[in-house]
N, CA, C and O atoms as CSV, one atom per row, in Angstrom:
chain,resi,resn,atom,element,x,y,z
A,1,MET,N,N,-84.833,-50.445,60.637
A,1,MET,CA,C,-85.483,-50.747,59.181
A,1,MET,C,C,-84.498,-50.420,58.028
A,1,MET,O,O,-84.159,-49.238,57.971
A,2,PRO,N,N,-83.948,-51.313,57.040
A,2,PRO,CA,C,-82.933,-51.029,56.228
A,2,PRO,C,C,-83.378,-50.080,55.256
A,2,PRO,O,O,-84.559,-49.980,54.924
A,3,VAL,N,N,-82.439,-49.375,54.791
A,3,VAL,CA,C,-82.631,-48.220,53.939
A,3,VAL,C,C,-82.518,-48.595,52.608
A,3,VAL,O,O,-81.633,-49.423,52.388
A,4,SER,N,N,-83.288,-48.146,51.490
A,4,SER,CA,C,-83.276,-48.455,50.176
A,4,SER,C,C,-81.833,-48.109,49.592
A,4,SER,O,O,-81.162,-47.273,50.197
A,5,PHE,N,N,-81.343,-48.693,48.485
A,5,PHE,CA,C,-80.266,-48.453,47.772
A,5,PHE,C,C,-80.611,-47.048,46.963
A,5,PHE,O,O,-79.792,-46.150,46.765
A,6,ASP,N,N,-81.777,-47.046,46.605
A,6,ASP,CA,C,-82.542,-46.013,45.647
A,6,ASP,C,C,-82.319,-44.493,46.259
A,6,ASP,O,O,-82.042,-43.498,45.589
A,7,GLY,N,N,-82.478,-44.543,47.481
A,7,GLY,CA,C,-82.207,-43.079,48.093
A,7,GLY,C,C,-81.094,-42.819,49.020
A,7,GLY,O,O,-81.099,-42.018,49.955
A,8,LEU,N,N,-79.958,-43.741,48.575
A,8,LEU,CA,C,-78.776,-43.571,49.322
A,8,LEU,C,C,-77.744,-42.726,48.748
A,8,LEU,O,O,-77.426,-42.943,47.578
A,9,ASN,N,N,-77.166,-41.784,49.404
A,9,ASN,CA,C,-76.359,-41.038,48.956
A,9,ASN,C,C,-74.781,-41.639,49.287
A,9,ASN,O,O,-74.112,-41.444,50.302
A,10,PHE,N,N,-74.468,-42.351,48.202
A,10,PHE,CA,C,-72.906,-43.052,48.282
A,10,PHE,C,C,-71.731,-42.127,48.698
A,10,PHE,O,O,-70.853,-42.563,49.442
A,11,LYS,N,N,-71.708,-41.020,48.289
A,11,LYS,CA,C,-70.679,-39.973,48.767
A,11,LYS,C,C,-70.711,-39.710,50.079
A,11,LYS,O,O,-69.618,-39.462,50.588
A,12,ALA,N,N,-71.772,-39.692,50.858
A,12,ALA,CA,C,-71.811,-39.150,52.184
A,12,ALA,C,C,-71.538,-40.367,53.254
A,12,ALA,O,O,-71.066,-40.085,54.355
A,13,ILE,N,N,-71.868,-41.818,52.883
A,13,ILE,CA,C,-71.660,-42.712,53.622
A,13,ILE,C,C,-70.170,-43.075,53.821
A,13,ILE,O,O,-69.413,-43.250,52.866
A,14,LYS,N,N,-69.799,-43.176,55.084
A,14,LYS,CA,C,-68.293,-43.555,55.368
A,14,LYS,C,C,-68.162,-44.745,56.320
A,14,LYS,O,O,-67.044,-45.244,56.456
A,15,ARG,N,N,-69.244,-45.261,57.016
A,15,ARG,CA,C,-69.352,-46.289,57.533
A,15,ARG,C,C,-70.411,-47.248,57.467
A,15,ARG,O,O,-71.491,-46.904,56.988
A,16,VAL,N,N,-70.223,-48.459,57.908
A,16,VAL,CA,C,-71.417,-49.654,57.904
A,16,VAL,C,C,-71.507,-50.208,59.123
A,16,VAL,O,O,-70.448,-50.442,59.707
A,17,LYS,N,N,-72.623,-50.497,59.693
A,17,LYS,CA,C,-72.974,-51.030,60.841
A,17,LYS,C,C,-73.758,-52.339,60.599
A,17,LYS,O,O,-74.768,-52.417,59.900
A,18,LEU,N,N,-73.203,-53.303,61.228
A,18,LEU,CA,C,-73.872,-54.793,60.909
A,18,LEU,C,C,-74.327,-55.049,62.210
A,18,LEU,O,O,-73.527,-55.000,63.144
A,19,ILE,N,N,-75.605,-55.340,62.404
A,19,ILE,CA,C,-76.447,-56.038,63.399
A,19,ILE,C,C,-76.794,-57.355,63.436
A,19,ILE,O,O,-77.490,-57.852,62.551
A,20,TYR,N,N,-76.292,-58.110,64.574
A,20,TYR,CA,C,-76.424,-59.279,64.571
A,20,TYR,C,C,-77.628,-60.077,65.296
A,20,TYR,O,O,-78.259,-59.465,66.158
A,21,SER,N,N,-77.915,-61.165,65.049
A,21,SER,CA,C,-79.222,-61.786,65.595
A,21,SER,C,C,-79.231,-61.684,67.258
A,21,SER,O,O,-80.303,-61.598,67.858
A,22,ASP,N,N,-78.092,-61.700,67.879
A,22,ASP,CA,C,-78.212,-61.569,69.285
A,22,ASP,C,C,-78.239,-60.224,69.780
A,22,ASP,O,O,-78.226,-60.020,70.994
A,23,GLY,N,N,-78.279,-59.178,68.850
A,23,GLY,CA,C,-78.328,-57.513,69.364
A,23,GLY,C,C,-77.224,-57.069,69.353
A,23,GLY,O,O,-77.126,-55.846,69.447
A,24,THR,N,N,-76.098,-57.814,69.246
A,24,THR,CA,C,-74.663,-57.000,69.134
A,24,THR,C,C,-74.452,-56.433,67.754
A,24,THR,O,O,-75.297,-56.650,66.886
A,25,TYR,N,N,-73.419,-55.747,67.510
A,25,TYR,CA,C,-73.132,-54.958,66.324
A,25,TYR,C,C,-71.653,-54.756,66.316
A,25,TYR,O,O,-70.883,-54.686,67.274
A,26,CYS,N,N,-71.391,-54.669,64.901
A,26,CYS,CA,C,-69.861,-53.957,64.651
A,26,CYS,C,C,-69.971,-52.833,63.694
A,26,CYS,O,O,-70.944,-52.738,62.947
A,27,VAL,N,N,-68.995,-51.976,63.698
A,27,VAL,CA,C,-69.181,-50.855,62.693
A,27,VAL,C,C,-67.484,-50.874,61.973
A,27,VAL,O,O,-66.398,-51.123,62.496
A,28,LYS,N,N,-67.742,-50.614,61.013
A,28,LYS,CA,C,-66.634,-50.722,60.094
A,28,LYS,C,C,-66.276,-49.528,59.110
A,28,LYS,O,O,-67.280,-48.995,58.638
A,29,ARG,N,N,-65.232,-49.065,58.755
A,29,ARG,CA,C,-65.012,-48.114,57.855
A,29,ARG,C,C,-65.425,-48.768,56.301
A,29,ARG,O,O,-64.984,-49.829,55.858
A,30,LEU,N,N,-66.218,-48.009,55.726
A,30,LEU,CA,C,-66.722,-48.455,54.452
A,30,LEU,C,C,-65.923,-47.861,53.222
A,30,LEU,O,O,-65.327,-46.784,53.254
A,31,ILE,N,N,-65.994,-48.718,52.123
A,31,ILE,CA,C,-65.343,-48.307,50.934
A,31,ILE,C,C,-66.414,-48.577,49.892
A,31,ILE,O,O,-66.842,-49.726,49.786
A,32,VAL,N,N,-66.870,-47.628,49.131
A,32,VAL,CA,C,-67.865,-47.950,48.010
A,32,VAL,C,C,-67.289,-48.021,46.667
A,32,VAL,O,O,-66.661,-47.107,46.131
A,33,CYS,N,N,-67.532,-49.114,46.181
A,33,CYS,CA,C,-67.222,-49.575,44.757
A,33,CYS,C,C,-68.133,-49.370,43.832
A,33,CYS,O,O,-68.943,-50.292,43.731
A,34,LYS,N,N,-68.291,-48.397,43.059
A,34,LYS,CA,C,-69.554,-48.239,42.202
A,34,LYS,C,C,-68.929,-48.176,40.574
A,34,LYS,O,O,-69.519,-48.688,39.623
A,35,SER,N,N,-67.713,-47.495,40.476
A,35,SER,CA,C,-67.349,-47.587,39.048
A,35,SER,C,C,-66.873,-48.964,38.413
A,35,SER,O,O,-66.669,-49.874,39.217
A,36,PHE,N,N,-66.700,-49.185,37.253
A,36,PHE,CA,C,-66.345,-50.574,36.674
A,36,PHE,C,C,-64.816,-51.093,37.371
A,36,PHE,O,O,-64.666,-52.148,37.988
A,37,PHE,N,N,-63.957,-50.269,37.154
A,37,PHE,CA,C,-62.698,-50.675,37.855
A,37,PHE,C,C,-62.658,-51.021,39.324
A,37,PHE,O,O,-62.020,-51.993,39.729
A,38,SER,N,N,-63.391,-50.165,40.175
A,38,SER,CA,C,-63.472,-50.367,41.495
A,38,SER,C,C,-63.994,-51.619,41.919
A,38,SER,O,O,-63.457,-52.401,42.704
A,39,ARG,N,N,-65.421,-51.785,41.159
A,39,ARG,CA,C,-65.967,-53.001,41.314
A,39,ARG,C,C,-65.294,-54.246,40.898
A,39,ARG,O,O,-65.593,-55.334,41.390
A,40,LEU,N,N,-64.297,-54.078,39.905
A,40,LEU,CA,C,-63.726,-55.285,39.377
A,40,LEU,C,C,-62.565,-55.577,40.515
A,40,LEU,O,O,-62.366,-56.713,40.947
A,41,LYS,N,N,-61.855,-54.468,40.931
A,41,LYS,CA,C,-60.834,-54.601,41.883
A,41,LYS,C,C,-61.420,-55.208,43.261
A,41,LYS,O,O,-61.027,-56.313,43.637
A,42,GLY,N,N,-62.209,-54.594,43.885
A,42,GLY,CA,C,-62.768,-54.883,45.152
A,42,GLY,C,C,-61.750,-55.148,46.117
A,42,GLY,O,O,-61.048,-54.142,46.214
A,43,MET,N,N,-61.326,-56.148,46.943
A,43,MET,CA,C,-60.509,-56.728,47.794
A,43,MET,C,C,-59.520,-57.227,47.054
A,43,MET,O,O,-58.604,-57.646,47.761
A,44,LEU,N,N,-59.319,-57.364,45.754
A,44,LEU,CA,C,-58.419,-58.176,45.089
A,44,LEU,C,C,-57.079,-58.187,45.481
A,44,LEU,O,O,-56.458,-59.230,45.687
A,45,PHE,N,N,-56.541,-56.904,45.607
A,45,PHE,CA,C,-55.082,-56.652,45.667
A,45,PHE,C,C,-54.809,-56.465,47.014
A,45,PHE,O,O,-53.632,-56.259,47.308
A,46,GLU,N,N,-55.654,-56.491,47.910
A,46,GLU,CA,C,-55.434,-56.264,49.445
A,46,GLU,C,C,-54.737,-57.737,49.846
A,46,GLU,O,O,-55.422,-58.758,49.901
A,47,ARG,N,N,-53.401,-57.731,50.098
A,47,ARG,CA,C,-52.483,-58.704,50.495
A,47,ARG,C,C,-52.596,-59.071,51.924
A,47,ARG,O,O,-52.390,-60.203,52.361
A,48,LYS,N,N,-52.981,-57.905,52.712
A,48,LYS,CA,C,-52.981,-58.179,54.332
A,48,LYS,C,C,-54.456,-58.063,54.802
A,48,LYS,O,O,-55.134,-57.113,54.410
A,49,GLU,N,N,-54.836,-58.762,55.419
A,49,GLU,CA,C,-56.364,-58.744,56.001
A,49,GLU,C,C,-56.412,-57.447,56.828
A,49,GLU,O,O,-55.575,-57.205,57.697
A,50,ASN,N,N,-57.498,-56.571,56.499
A,50,ASN,CA,C,-57.828,-55.477,57.164
A,50,ASN,C,C,-59.163,-55.723,57.896
A,50,ASN,O,O,-60.157,-55.892,57.189
A,51,HIS,N,N,-59.282,-55.758,59.118
A,51,HIS,CA,C,-60.502,-56.011,59.735
A,51,HIS,C,C,-61.243,-54.740,59.923
A,51,HIS,O,O,-62.395,-54.822,60.349
A,52,LYS,N,N,-60.775,-53.667,59.683
A,52,LYS,CA,C,-61.287,-52.365,59.905
A,52,LYS,C,C,-62.130,-51.960,58.829
A,52,LYS,O,O,-63.025,-51.153,59.080
A,53,LYS,N,N,-61.972,-52.438,57.557
A,53,LYS,CA,C,-62.693,-52.028,56.368
A,53,LYS,C,C,-63.590,-53.006,55.897
A,53,LYS,O,O,-63.369,-54.206,56.058
A,54,ALA,N,N,-64.653,-52.541,55.286
A,54,ALA,CA,C,-65.589,-53.421,54.530
A,54,ALA,C,C,-65.807,-52.557,53.072
A,54,ALA,O,O,-65.682,-51.346,52.892
A,55,TYR,N,N,-66.169,-53.598,52.124
A,55,TYR,CA,C,-66.331,-53.080,50.861
A,55,TYR,C,C,-67.748,-53.218,50.241
A,55,TYR,O,O,-68.174,-54.350,50.010
A,56,LEU,N,N,-68.479,-52.150,49.966
A,56,LEU,CA,C,-69.706,-52.330,49.202
A,56,LEU,C,C,-69.654,-52.203,47.769
A,56,LEU,O,O,-69.223,-51.181,47.235
A,57,ILE,N,N,-70.035,-53.107,47.184
A,57,ILE,CA,C,-69.975,-53.298,45.660
A,57,ILE,C,C,-71.329,-53.097,44.936
A,57,ILE,O,O,-72.235,-53.930,44.978
A,58,VAL,N,N,-71.388,-51.985,44.305
A,58,VAL,CA,C,-72.897,-51.839,43.845
A,58,VAL,C,C,-72.922,-51.302,42.401
A,58,VAL,O,O,-72.236,-50.306,42.173
A,59,PRO,N,N,-73.548,-51.784,41.525
A,59,PRO,CA,C,-74.523,-53.069,41.630
A,59,PRO,C,C,-73.752,-54.330,41.366
A,59,PRO,O,O,-72.902,-54.397,40.478
A,60,CYS,N,N,-74.065,-55.314,42.147
A,60,CYS,CA,C,-73.293,-56.753,42.093
A,60,CYS,C,C,-74.235,-57.722,42.769
A,60,CYS,O,O,-74.922,-57.492,43.764
A,61,ASN,N,N,-74.150,-58.982,41.984
A,61,ASN,CA,C,-74.888,-59.957,42.426
A,61,ASN,C,C,-74.050,-61.225,42.446
A,61,ASN,O,O,-74.567,-62.294,42.771
A,62,ALA,N,N,-72.761,-61.132,42.104
A,62,ALA,CA,C,-71.877,-62.322,42.258
A,62,ALA,C,C,-70.481,-61.626,42.645
A,62,ALA,O,O,-70.193,-60.448,42.437
A,63,ILE,N,N,-69.730,-62.536,43.212
A,63,ILE,CA,C,-68.428,-62.268,43.810
A,63,ILE,C,C,-67.464,-63.440,43.366
A,63,ILE,O,O,-67.936,-64.521,43.012
A,64,HIS,N,N,-66.172,-63.216,43.391
A,64,HIS,CA,C,-65.103,-64.262,43.269
A,64,HIS,C,C,-63.992,-63.913,44.255
A,64,HIS,O,O,-63.863,-62.798,44.759
A,65,THR,N,N,-63.231,-64.922,44.479
A,65,THR,CA,C,-62.143,-64.785,45.477
A,65,THR,C,C,-60.889,-65.493,44.739
A,65,THR,O,O,-59.978,-65.930,45.442
A,66,PHE,N,N,-60.827,-65.617,43.301
A,66,PHE,CA,C,-59.528,-65.868,42.634
A,66,PHE,C,C,-58.520,-65.040,42.829
A,66,PHE,O,O,-58.685,-63.822,42.766
A,67,PHE,N,N,-57.399,-65.576,43.081
A,67,PHE,CA,C,-56.163,-65.050,43.428
A,67,PHE,C,C,-56.113,-63.968,44.880
A,67,PHE,O,O,-55.335,-63.036,45.082
A,68,MET,N,N,-57.102,-64.416,45.658
A,68,MET,CA,C,-57.031,-63.708,46.929
A,68,MET,C,C,-56.197,-64.578,47.769
A,68,MET,O,O,-56.035,-65.772,47.519
A,69,ALA,N,N,-55.622,-63.908,48.862
A,69,ALA,CA,C,-54.744,-64.501,49.579
A,69,ALA,C,C,-55.223,-65.101,50.972
A,69,ALA,O,O,-54.529,-65.677,51.810
A,70,TYR,N,N,-56.702,-64.797,51.011
A,70,TYR,CA,C,-57.301,-65.150,52.384
A,70,TYR,C,C,-58.930,-65.277,51.942
A,70,TYR,O,O,-59.445,-64.727,50.969
A,71,PRO,N,N,-59.536,-66.078,52.840
A,71,PRO,CA,C,-61.003,-65.956,52.590
A,71,PRO,C,C,-61.716,-64.701,53.157
A,71,PRO,O,O,-61.259,-64.029,54.081
A,72,ILE,N,N,-62.913,-64.447,52.495
A,72,ILE,CA,C,-63.619,-63.284,52.917
A,72,ILE,C,C,-64.943,-63.494,53.487
A,72,ILE,O,O,-65.325,-64.657,53.362
A,73,ASP,N,N,-65.713,-62.753,54.044
A,73,ASP,CA,C,-66.971,-62.728,54.295
A,73,ASP,C,C,-67.830,-61.974,53.354
A,73,ASP,O,O,-67.494,-60.842,53.005
A,74,VAL,N,N,-68.944,-62.542,52.909
A,74,VAL,CA,C,-69.776,-61.755,52.126
A,74,VAL,C,C,-71.219,-61.674,52.385
A,74,VAL,O,O,-71.796,-62.671,52.820
A,75,VAL,N,N,-71.868,-60.566,52.157
A,75,VAL,CA,C,-73.311,-60.442,52.712
A,75,VAL,C,C,-74.019,-59.825,51.501
A,75,VAL,O,O,-73.720,-58.660,51.238
A,76,PHE,N,N,-74.858,-60.407,50.780
A,76,PHE,CA,C,-75.622,-60.090,49.826
A,76,PHE,C,C,-76.858,-59.310,50.162
A,76,PHE,O,O,-77.579,-59.694,51.083
A,77,LEU,N,N,-77.165,-58.151,49.410
A,77,LEU,CA,C,-78.209,-57.217,49.904
A,77,LEU,C,C,-79.250,-57.142,48.707
A,77,LEU,O,O,-78.949,-57.282,47.521
A,78,ALA,N,N,-80.414,-56.919,49.164
A,78,ALA,CA,C,-81.446,-56.739,48.010
A,78,ALA,C,C,-81.361,-55.060,47.841
A,78,ALA,O,O,-80.715,-54.300,48.563
A,79,ARG,N,N,-82.149,-54.724,46.748
A,79,ARG,CA,C,-82.452,-53.280,46.416
A,79,ARG,C,C,-83.007,-52.556,47.654
A,79,ARG,O,O,-82.551,-51.472,48.015
A,80,ALA,N,N,-83.939,-53.146,48.250
A,80,ALA,CA,C,-84.503,-52.534,49.492
A,80,ALA,C,C,-83.463,-52.510,50.618
A,80,ALA,O,O,-83.820,-51.841,51.588
A,81,GLY,N,N,-82.259,-53.086,50.712
A,81,GLY,CA,C,-81.563,-52.969,51.641
A,81,GLY,C,C,-81.523,-54.113,52.700
A,81,GLY,O,O,-80.755,-54.135,53.661
A,82,ASP,N,N,-82.600,-55.210,52.346
A,82,ASP,CA,C,-82.604,-56.419,53.203
A,82,ASP,C,C,-81.395,-57.399,52.973
A,82,ASP,O,O,-80.807,-57.448,51.893
A,83,VAL,N,N,-81.094,-58.098,53.950
A,83,VAL,CA,C,-79.948,-59.066,53.904
A,83,VAL,C,C,-80.736,-60.144,53.148
A,83,VAL,O,O,-81.933,-60.353,53.345
A,84,ILE,N,N,-79.977,-60.811,52.271
A,84,ILE,CA,C,-80.567,-61.970,51.379
A,84,ILE,C,C,-79.870,-63.196,51.806
A,84,ILE,O,O,-80.492,-64.184,52.196
A,85,SER,N,N,-78.510,-63.142,51.732
A,85,SER,CA,C,-77.771,-64.369,52.183
A,85,SER,C,C,-76.461,-63.748,52.842
A,85,SER,O,O,-76.207,-62.543,52.826
A,86,GLN,N,N,-75.629,-64.770,53.448
A,86,GLN,CA,C,-74.393,-64.353,53.860
A,86,GLN,C,C,-73.474,-65.460,54.159
A,86,GLN,O,O,-73.912,-66.315,54.929
A,87,SER,N,N,-72.210,-65.619,53.670
A,87,SER,CA,C,-71.433,-66.674,53.826
A,87,SER,C,C,-69.864,-66.051,53.855
A,87,SER,O,O,-69.484,-64.913,53.578
A,88,ARG,N,N,-69.074,-67.272,54.313
A,88,ARG,CA,C,-67.606,-67.038,54.339
A,88,ARG,C,C,-67.288,-67.889,53.076
A,88,ARG,O,O,-67.583,-69.069,52.889
A,89,VAL,N,N,-66.570,-66.972,52.185
A,89,VAL,CA,C,-66.206,-67.799,50.906
A,89,VAL,C,C,-64.378,-67.863,50.966
A,89,VAL,O,O,-63.566,-66.982,51.249
A,90,SER,N,N,-64.227,-69.035,50.641
A,90,SER,CA,C,-62.711,-69.577,50.754
A,90,SER,C,C,-62.115,-69.028,49.335
A,90,SER,O,O,-62.784,-68.512,48.439
A,91,VAL,N,N,-60.800,-69.240,49.336
A,91,VAL,CA,C,-60.074,-68.597,48.220
A,91,VAL,C,C,-60.415,-69.439,46.977
A,91,VAL,O,O,-60.726,-70.622,47.112
A,92,PHE,N,N,-60.354,-68.749,45.564
A,92,PHE,CA,C,-60.524,-69.570,44.457
A,92,PHE,C,C,-61.884,-70.102,44.384
A,92,PHE,O,O,-62.076,-71.232,43.936
A,93,ARG,N,N,-62.849,-69.355,44.800
A,93,ARG,CA,C,-64.172,-69.885,44.660
A,93,ARG,C,C,-65.043,-68.584,44.192
A,93,ARG,O,O,-64.660,-67.431,44.390
A,94,ALA,N,N,-66.242,-68.920,43.557
A,94,ALA,CA,C,-67.123,-67.804,43.051
A,94,ALA,C,C,-68.484,-68.055,43.735
A,94,ALA,O,O,-68.882,-69.179,44.041
A,95,MET,N,N,-69.126,-66.972,43.935
A,95,MET,CA,C,-70.736,-67.161,44.527
A,95,MET,C,C,-71.421,-66.354,43.880
A,95,MET,O,O,-70.850,-65.346,43.464
A,96,LYS,N,N,-72.715,-66.532,43.623
A,96,LYS,CA,C,-73.915,-65.784,42.831
A,96,LYS,C,C,-75.055,-65.819,43.796
A,96,LYS,O,O,-75.365,-66.846,44.400
A,97,GLU,N,N,-75.714,-64.597,43.939
A,97,GLU,CA,C,-77.099,-64.633,44.422
A,97,GLU,C,C,-77.928,-63.927,43.487
A,97,GLU,O,O,-77.692,-62.732,43.308
A,98,ARG,N,N,-78.837,-64.467,42.880
A,98,ARG,CA,C,-79.789,-63.897,41.721
A,98,ARG,C,C,-80.398,-62.712,42.168
A,98,ARG,O,O,-80.339,-61.755,41.397
A,99,ASP,N,N,-81.052,-62.547,43.397
A,99,ASP,CA,C,-81.815,-61.426,43.610
A,99,ASP,C,C,-80.909,-60.296,44.264
A,99,ASP,O,O,-81.497,-59.397,44.865
A,100,ALA,N,N,-79.817,-60.278,44.209
A,100,ALA,CA,C,-79.024,-59.395,45.071
A,100,ALA,C,C,-78.861,-58.123,44.322
A,100,ALA,O,O,-78.934,-58.198,43.096
A,101,PHE,N,N,-78.671,-57.076,44.819
A,101,PHE,CA,C,-78.501,-55.791,44.171
A,101,PHE,C,C,-76.843,-55.164,44.713
A,101,PHE,O,O,-76.172,-54.361,44.065
A,102,ALA,N,N,-76.545,-55.631,45.727
A,102,ALA,CA,C,-75.285,-55.140,46.223
A,102,ALA,C,C,-74.645,-56.319,47.146
A,102,ALA,O,O,-75.338,-57.241,47.575
A,103,VAL,N,N,-73.334,-56.202,47.391
A,103,VAL,CA,C,-72.542,-57.142,48.096
A,103,VAL,C,C,-71.776,-56.407,49.106
A,103,VAL,O,O,-71.125,-55.442,48.707
A,104,LEU,N,N,-71.746,-56.731,50.444
A,104,LEU,CA,C,-70.767,-56.313,51.301
A,104,LEU,C,C,-69.876,-57.116,51.425
A,104,LEU,O,O,-70.304,-58.249,51.648
A,105,GLU,N,N,-68.478,-57.004,51.365
A,105,GLU,CA,C,-67.487,-57.911,51.587
A,105,GLU,C,C,-66.387,-57.265,52.478
A,105,GLU,O,O,-66.186,-56.054,52.567
A,106,GLY,N,N,-65.699,-58.255,53.129
A,106,GLY,CA,C,-64.700,-57.964,54.162
A,106,GLY,C,C,-64.053,-59.058,54.950
A,106,GLY,O,O,-64.094,-60.204,54.501
A,107,THR,N,N,-63.561,-58.848,55.893
A,107,THR,CA,C,-63.034,-59.949,56.795
A,107,THR,C,C,-63.490,-59.496,57.988
A,107,THR,O,O,-63.503,-58.321,58.357
A,108,ARG,N,N,-63.957,-60.690,58.735
A,108,ARG,CA,C,-64.548,-60.681,60.286
A,108,ARG,C,C,-65.834,-60.087,60.133
A,108,ARG,O,O,-66.217,-59.445,61.112
A,109,LEU,N,N,-66.655,-60.144,59.075
A,109,LEU,CA,C,-68.004,-59.477,58.987
A,109,LEU,C,C,-68.920,-60.585,59.615
A,109,LEU,O,O,-69.852,-60.108,60.263
A,110,LEU,N,N,-68.876,-61.788,59.578
A,110,LEU,CA,C,-69.701,-62.752,60.342
A,110,LEU,C,C,-69.066,-63.380,61.537
A,110,LEU,O,O,-67.880,-63.565,61.810
A,111,LYS,N,N,-70.167,-63.659,62.178
A,111,LYS,CA,C,-69.940,-64.407,63.433
A,111,LYS,C,C,-70.477,-65.797,63.443
A,111,LYS,O,O,-71.655,-66.024,63.166
A,112,SER,N,N,-69.594,-66.762,63.770
A,112,SER,CA,C,-69.866,-68.271,63.665
A,112,SER,C,C,-71.358,-68.657,64.336
A,112,SER,O,O,-72.055,-69.579,63.913
A,113,TYR,N,N,-71.627,-68.005,65.173
A,113,TYR,CA,C,-72.947,-68.205,65.982
A,113,TYR,C,C,-74.084,-67.412,65.924
A,113,TYR,O,O,-75.111,-67.693,66.542
A,114,ASN,N,N,-73.920,-66.162,65.016
A,114,ASN,CA,C,-74.993,-65.188,64.734
A,114,ASN,C,C,-75.217,-64.864,63.253
A,114,ASN,O,O,-74.328,-64.986,62.410
A,115,ASN,N,N,-76.315,-64.493,63.020
A,115,ASN,CA,C,-76.512,-64.151,61.539
A,115,ASN,C,C,-76.660,-62.573,61.583
A,115,ASN,O,O,-77.228,-61.896,62.440
A,116,VAL,N,N,-76.010,-62.172,60.456
A,116,VAL,CA,C,-76.424,-60.440,60.046
A,116,VAL,C,C,-77.853,-60.300,59.850
A,116,VAL,O,O,-78.336,-60.913,58.898
A,117,VAL,N,N,-78.616,-59.600,60.583
A,117,VAL,CA,C,-80.060,-59.505,60.409
A,117,VAL,C,C,-80.313,-58.058,59.680
A,117,VAL,O,O,-81.266,-57.850,58.929
A,118,GLU,N,N,-79.281,-57.065,60.029
A,118,GLU,CA,C,-79.649,-55.689,59.332
A,118,GLU,C,C,-78.296,-55.055,58.962
A,118,GLU,O,O,-77.300,-55.230,59.665
A,119,VAL,N,N,-78.286,-54.372,57.927
A,119,VAL,CA,C,-76.941,-53.365,57.702
A,119,VAL,C,C,-77.523,-52.059,57.597
A,119,VAL,O,O,-78.502,-51.736,56.924
A,120,GLN,N,N,-76.770,-51.305,58.380
A,120,GLN,CA,C,-76.965,-49.791,58.350
A,120,GLN,C,C,-75.760,-48.871,57.838
A,120,GLN,O,O,-74.623,-49.015,58.287
A,121,PHE,N,N,-76.051,-48.011,56.964
A,121,PHE,CA,C,-74.903,-47.104,56.319
A,121,PHE,C,C,-74.986,-45.903,57.109
A,121,PHE,O,O,-76.056,-45.312,57.258
A,122,LEU,N,N,-73.881,-45.509,57.631
A,122,LEU,CA,C,-73.541,-44.357,58.592
A,122,LEU,C,C,-72.718,-43.305,57.827
A,122,LEU,O,O,-71.871,-43.694,57.023
A,123,CYS,N,N,-72.930,-41.944,58.043
A,123,CYS,CA,C,-72.079,-40.794,57.602
A,123,CYS,C,C,-70.920,-40.799,58.365
A,123,CYS,O,O,-70.058,-39.940,58.184
């Protein structure tokens, strides 16, 4: 069951667990971007792909990959914590999900043959 963002302690969460439709999962180190500048930056100046980190941008319903060095995976989340949509976004693209409250972005978040069905935040 997803956890609502309303009751989430952003200072306490350190990892994110993505659960896929086939029952497998992956755990990544989480960087929470809540301030204006951290949300603006996101993964922008990460020149090297780091497959061990994911970025949670809150509040956010749109992302861009302008000036990125590589494509990223994004998972749009509702305020209740449910997965709304997910996609791999190529460089120099923008994407918006009207009903999203937060975006989880990183590399190797998505599998080509499975969907992310749940996102859990871990201490």
